[in-house]
N, C-alpha and C positions, 0 to 999 in steps of 0.2 A: 359446139362443145366437143372436146376431145371424146374418142371412143374408149370406154373402159370396159373390161371384161371381168376383172377380179379387183374387188375392193375389200381391204382388211379393216375391221372395225374393233379396237380394243374396247372390252366390255368390262365393268366392275359393278355395275348395278346403280352407279351414281346419276344424278341429274345431268352431269357434265357428259358423261358417257352417252346417255340418252339423246342429248343434243347432237353428238357426233353421229349416232346412229340414224337419227332424222335427216341430216344433211346427205348421209351416204345413201339412204332410201331414195331421196330426191334425184340423185346422181344416177343411181342403178336404174330407176324407172326410166329416165330419160335415154340412157345408153344401153340398157339391157343387160347390165352387169350383175354378177353374182357377188352378195355380200357374205363374207365370211366373219362372224363374231368370234373374237379370240379373247379367252379368258386365261389369265395366268394366276396359278396357285403360287401364294408366297410359301416358299421353303425356308426351312431354318439356315439362317447364315453360316452358323458354326458346324463344323463337321462333328463336334461334340454333343450336339442336341439330337435326340432321337426323335423322329417324326411319328408321333403316337396315333393310335387309333382315333382317339378324340380329336386330335389335330386334323386327321384325314377327313372325319366326318364333318367337323366344322367347315373345312375348306370346300367340301363337296357342296355343303348346304348354300355357302356363300356363291359358288359357281351356278348352282340351279337358280338361285335368286336373280342373278345377273342375266343368265342366258335365256331362261324360259320367257320373261316379259319381252326381251328384245326379239325373239324368234316370233312371239304373238304379234308384235308391232310391225314387223317386216311383213308378215304373212298378211295382215289386215291391210297393209298399203299395197299389196300386190307384188312384193319384191322377192326376188329368189334370195334364199338365206340358208346358210348351214354354219356349224360351229365347230371350233377347235379349242383344245385347252393346251396348255403348257405349264412349266413349273420353273420357278427360279426368280432372278431379278427382272421386275416387270419390263423396264425399258429395254434391256439387252434381249429378253425374250421375245418382244414385240419386234424389234430390229431383225434378229435372226429368222424368226418365221415368215416375216414379209420378204426378206431376200430369197430364202430357201424356197418359198411357194410362188416366187415371181409375180408377186401382186403388181397391179398397175398403180395402185394409190393406197395410202393409209389415210382414213379418216378419224381423227381422234379428238375427242373432247377434252378441253383444258380446264383444270381446276382453278388456276389462278393463286394458289397458296405456296407458301414456302418462303426461301430466303429472297434477298433483293434480286438476284438474277432470275429467279422463276416467278417473281411477282405478277408478271403478265400472262404466263402461259401455263405454269405448273411444271413440277420436276419431271414427271415422266413424259409429257408432250415435248418438253424442251430437250430431254435426252434423245427421245426418238428423232426429232427433227434434225438434230445435229449429228447423229450417228449413222442413219440410214442413207442409201442411195435411192430408195424408193420415194417418189413424190409424196409429200405430207400435207394435208389439209387440216389445220388445227381450228376447231370450232370453239368459240367461246360464247 
């Protein structure tokens, strides 16, 4: 198996993201890599929409619900784990963060929902897989 040092795992609290995390934990334990759980806050698309305190609080709650259990899961399995957050379009934020952070691999859970093109992968995993230069493992 290749030697990995830095693995990026996008998290959203879903079962699919947890499957990706579980596979990343296996890889990290075998290679001694550090996992970074990455949660993307969904920001308003239109510049005319004001990001209210209520929106910020709700987004923060969702992040905690996604990151906390992931951190415990990795810790229980004996894997090194840290987390980061970003804001914006989920797919492009994952790509930007992975390339900027020089990650060896992105391990992403696939939802398998959406249009015909995304029927097998999921729109975010499909976007990441086609837009990044970082190797991607899509876990279904």
